C-alpha positions as CSV (number, residue, x, y, z in Angstrom):
1,G,0.0,0.0,0.0
2,L,0.9,3.7,0.2
3,Q,3.6,4.7,2.7
4,P,3.5,7.9,4.9
5,D,5.3,10.8,3.3
6,G,9.0,10.4,3.5
7,A,8.9,6.7,4.6
8,P,10.8,4.2,2.5
9,A,8.7,1.6,0.7
10,S,8.7,-1.8,2.3
11,T,10.5,-4.2,0.0
12,A,8.7,-7.1,1.7
13,T,5.4,-6.0,0.3
14,T,6.1,-3.8,-2.7
15,T,8.3,-6.2,-4.6
16,A,6.0,-9.2,-4.1
17,T,2.6,-7.7,-4.6
18,A,2.5,-4.1,-5.8
19,A,2.5,-3.4,-9.6
20,P,3.7,-0.1,-10.8
21,E,0.9,2.4,-11.7
22,A,0.5,3.1,-15.3
23,S,1.7,6.6,-16.2
24,W,0.4,8.0,-19.5
25,S,1.2,11.4,-21.0
26,P,-1.7,13.3,-22.5
27,R,-0.3,12.5,-26.0
28,Q,-0.1,8.8,-25.2
29,A,-3.6,8.8,-23.8
30,M,-4.9,10.6,-26.9
31,G,-3.4,7.9,-29.0
32,T,-5.7,5.2,-27.5
33,A,-9.2,4.3,-28.7
34,A,-10.4,4.1,-25.1
35,F,-9.7,7.8,-24.6
36,W,-11.9,8.9,-27.5
37,L,-14.6,6.4,-26.7
38,I,-14.8,7.8,-23.2
39,I,-14.9,11.4,-24.6
40,G,-17.6,10.3,-27.1
41,S,-19.7,8.8,-24.3
42,F,-19.2,11.8,-22.1
43,M,-20.2,14.2,-24.9
44,L,-23.3,12.3,-25.8
45,A,-24.5,12.2,-22.2
46,A,-23.6,15.9,-21.7
47,L,-26.0,16.8,-24.6
48,S,-28.9,15.6,-22.5
49,I,-27.6,16.8,-19.1
50,G,-27.0,20.4,-20.3
51,T,-30.3,20.6,-22.1
52,I,-32.6,19.0,-19.5
53,G,-31.1,20.9,-16.6
54,F,-31.6,24.2,-18.5
55,H,-35.1,23.5,-19.8
56,L,-36.6,21.3,-17.1
57,V,-38.7,24.0,-15.4
58,A,-40.2,25.2,-18.7
59,Y,-41.0,21.7,-19.8
60,L,-42.6,20.8,-16.5
61,T,-44.8,23.9,-16.6
62,D,-45.8,22.9,-20.2
63,T,-47.1,19.6,-18.8
64,G,-49.4,21.4,-16.3
65,I,-47.2,21.5,-13.2
66,E,-47.2,24.8,-11.3
67,P,-44.1,26.9,-11.7
68,A,-43.2,26.8,-8.0
69,L,-43.5,23.0,-7.9
70,A,-41.5,22.8,-11.1
71,A,-38.7,24.8,-9.5
72,N,-38.8,22.6,-6.5
73,L,-38.4,19.5,-8.7
74,L,-35.3,21.0,-10.2
75,S,-33.9,21.3,-6.7
76,V,-34.9,17.6,-6.1
77,Y,-33.0,16.7,-9.2
78,A,-29.9,18.6,-8.0
79,L,-29.9,17.3,-4.4
80,S,-30.5,13.7,-5.4
81,G,-27.5,13.9,-7.7
82,G,-25.3,15.1,-4.8
83,A,-26.5,12.2,-2.6
84,A,-26.0,9.6,-5.3
85,I,-22.3,10.4,-5.8
86,V,-21.6,9.0,-2.4
87,L,-23.4,5.7,-3.3
88,W,-21.7,5.4,-6.7
89,G,-18.3,6.1,-5.2
90,F,-18.9,3.3,-2.7
91,L,-20.0,0.9,-5.5
92,A,-17.0,1.9,-7.6
93,G,-14.7,0.2,-5.1
94,R,-16.6,-3.1,-5.7
95,V,-17.7,-3.0,-9.3
96,Q,-15.6,-2.0,-12.4
97,V,-16.2,1.7,-13.0
98,R,-16.8,1.1,-16.7
99,Y,-19.6,-1.3,-16.1
100,L,-21.0,1.0,-13.4
101,S,-21.0,3.9,-15.9
102,V,-22.8,1.7,-18.5
103,G,-25.5,0.9,-16.0
104,I,-25.9,4.6,-15.1
105,L,-26.2,5.6,-18.7
106,A,-28.9,3.0,-19.3
107,L,-30.8,4.2,-16.3
108,S,-30.5,7.8,-17.5
109,A,-32.2,6.7,-20.7
110,V,-35.0,5.2,-18.7
111,A,-35.3,8.5,-16.8
112,V,-35.7,10.4,-20.0
113,V,-38.5,8.0,-21.1
114,L,-40.2,8.9,-17.8
115,L,-39.7,12.6,-18.6
116,L,-41.4,12.1,-22.0
117,N,-44.4,10.5,-20.2
118,I,-44.9,12.9,-17.3
119,S,-48.6,13.0,-16.4
120,G,-48.6,14.7,-13.0
121,L,-46.5,15.5,-9.9
122,A,-45.8,11.9,-9.0
123,S,-44.3,10.9,-12.3
124,A,-42.3,14.2,-12.4
125,L,-40.9,13.5,-8.9
126,A,-40.0,10.0,-10.0
127,F,-38.1,11.5,-13.0
128,A,-36.3,14.1,-10.9
129,L,-35.1,11.5,-8.4
130,L,-34.0,8.9,-11.0
131,Y,-32.3,11.4,-13.4
132,G,-30.6,13.2,-10.6
133,F,-29.5,9.9,-9.1
134,T,-27.9,8.7,-12.4
135,A,-27.0,11.5,-14.8
136,R,-25.4,13.8,-12.3
137,S,-22.9,11.1,-11.2
138,Q,-21.6,10.3,-14.6
139,S,-18.9,13.0,-14.6
140,T,-17.4,11.7,-11.3
141,L,-17.3,8.2,-12.6
142,V,-15.6,9.3,-15.8
143,Q,-12.8,11.0,-13.8
144,M,-12.4,7.9,-11.8
145,L,-12.1,5.8,-15.0
146,L,-9.5,8.2,-16.5
147,A,-7.4,8.0,-13.3
148,S,-7.7,4.2,-13.3
149,Y,-6.7,3.9,-17.0
150,Y,-4.0,6.6,-17.4
151,G,-2.6,7.1,-13.9
152,R,-2.3,10.1,-11.7
153,R,0.9,11.7,-12.9
154,F,-0.8,13.6,-15.8
155,F,-4.3,13.3,-14.6
156,G,-5.0,17.0,-14.5
157,A,-4.0,17.5,-18.1
158,I,-5.9,14.4,-19.3
159,S,-9.0,15.3,-17.3
160,G,-8.8,18.9,-18.6
161,I,-9.0,17.7,-22.2
162,T,-12.1,15.7,-21.5
163,M,-13.7,18.5,-19.6
164,A,-13.1,20.9,-22.5
165,F,-15.3,18.7,-24.7
166,Q,-18.0,18.2,-22.1
167,L,-18.3,21.9,-21.2
168,G,-18.4,22.9,-24.9
169,V,-21.3,20.5,-25.6
170,M,-23.1,21.6,-22.4
171,G,-22.8,25.2,-23.4
172,V,-24.2,24.7,-26.9
173,S,-26.9,22.0,-26.3
174,P,-29.5,24.2,-24.5
175,W,-29.4,26.7,-27.3
176,V,-29.9,24.0,-30.0
177,A,-32.8,22.5,-28.0
178,A,-34.4,26.0,-27.8
179,L,-34.1,26.3,-31.6
180,V,-35.8,22.8,-32.0
181,F,-38.5,23.9,-29.6
182,D,-39.1,27.1,-31.6
183,V,-39.4,25.1,-34.8
184,T,-41.5,22.2,-33.5
185,G,-43.4,23.8,-30.6
186,S,-42.5,20.9,-28.4
187,Y,-39.6,19.2,-26.5
188,Q,-40.7,15.8,-27.5
189,A,-38.4,15.5,-30.5
190,I,-35.2,16.5,-28.7
191,F,-35.9,14.5,-25.6
192,T,-36.7,11.4,-27.7
193,L,-33.4,11.9,-29.4
194,F,-31.7,11.9,-26.0
195,V,-33.0,8.4,-25.3
196,G,-31.1,7.2,-28.3
197,L,-28.0,9.2,-27.5
198,Y,-27.9,7.7,-24.0
199,G,-28.0,4.3,-25.6
200,L,-25.2,5.1,-27.9
201,S,-23.3,6.7,-25.0
202,A,-23.6,3.4,-23.1
203,V,-22.3,1.4,-26.1
204,C,-19.2,3.7,-26.4
205,M,-18.5,3.3,-22.7
206,L,-18.9,-0.5,-22.9
207,L,-16.3,-0.5,-25.7
208,A,-13.8,1.7,-23.8
209,C,-11.7,-1.2,-22.5
210,R,-8.6,-0.6,-20.5
211,P,-5.7,0.2,-22.9
212,Q,-2.4,-1.7,-22.7
213,S,0.1,0.0,-20.4
214,P,2.6,2.1,-22.2
215,M,6.3,2.6,-21.6
216,A,7.1,5.2,-18.9
217,A,5.6,8.5,-20.1
218,P,8.1,11.2,-20.9
219,A,7.8,14.5,-19.1
220,I,6.1,17.4,-20.8
């Protein structure tokens, strides 16, 4: 295991059981299929997260829910996501993070199906709890997966690259959804598309197998 700062490693344990941690440079990570599959999965999920979070209150009021209740449901969505991160972090120590992410993405698709079929306060609450419980945890699991695959030495740089893609998509997607709403007069088309995008995101994540460890990464 890890030693206290400044303490020498115990040869009795490290030589027998500990394997050296993979250390990938950003350039090496970008040369793997897994890196781009993770980014692709991340971006596809972010399209939905950015849009639904931005338009949720407007959509709920269109279904007949009072504005004050709709705003409260947005808070439920956010709070359930914060609580869920603790559970998913606990499970990540017992289940492969990639498989956990695939499950979360599949449940997020189910949540969007619920969103498309909201008929009252009860179904809206079920959506807010399930979607917050799943979708808002995906970013944390992706960061855990990146650290597991590519090591901690260049984690900040590698994580920053993935976040640039995610934040770019999340910034544009609400605007695109608003345009679709203006053209069609409904959120049904864009939310239906999100169900399929979550399925594709889950497939990308499932295919993002751990890459073969490289030689020691050069300093940058």
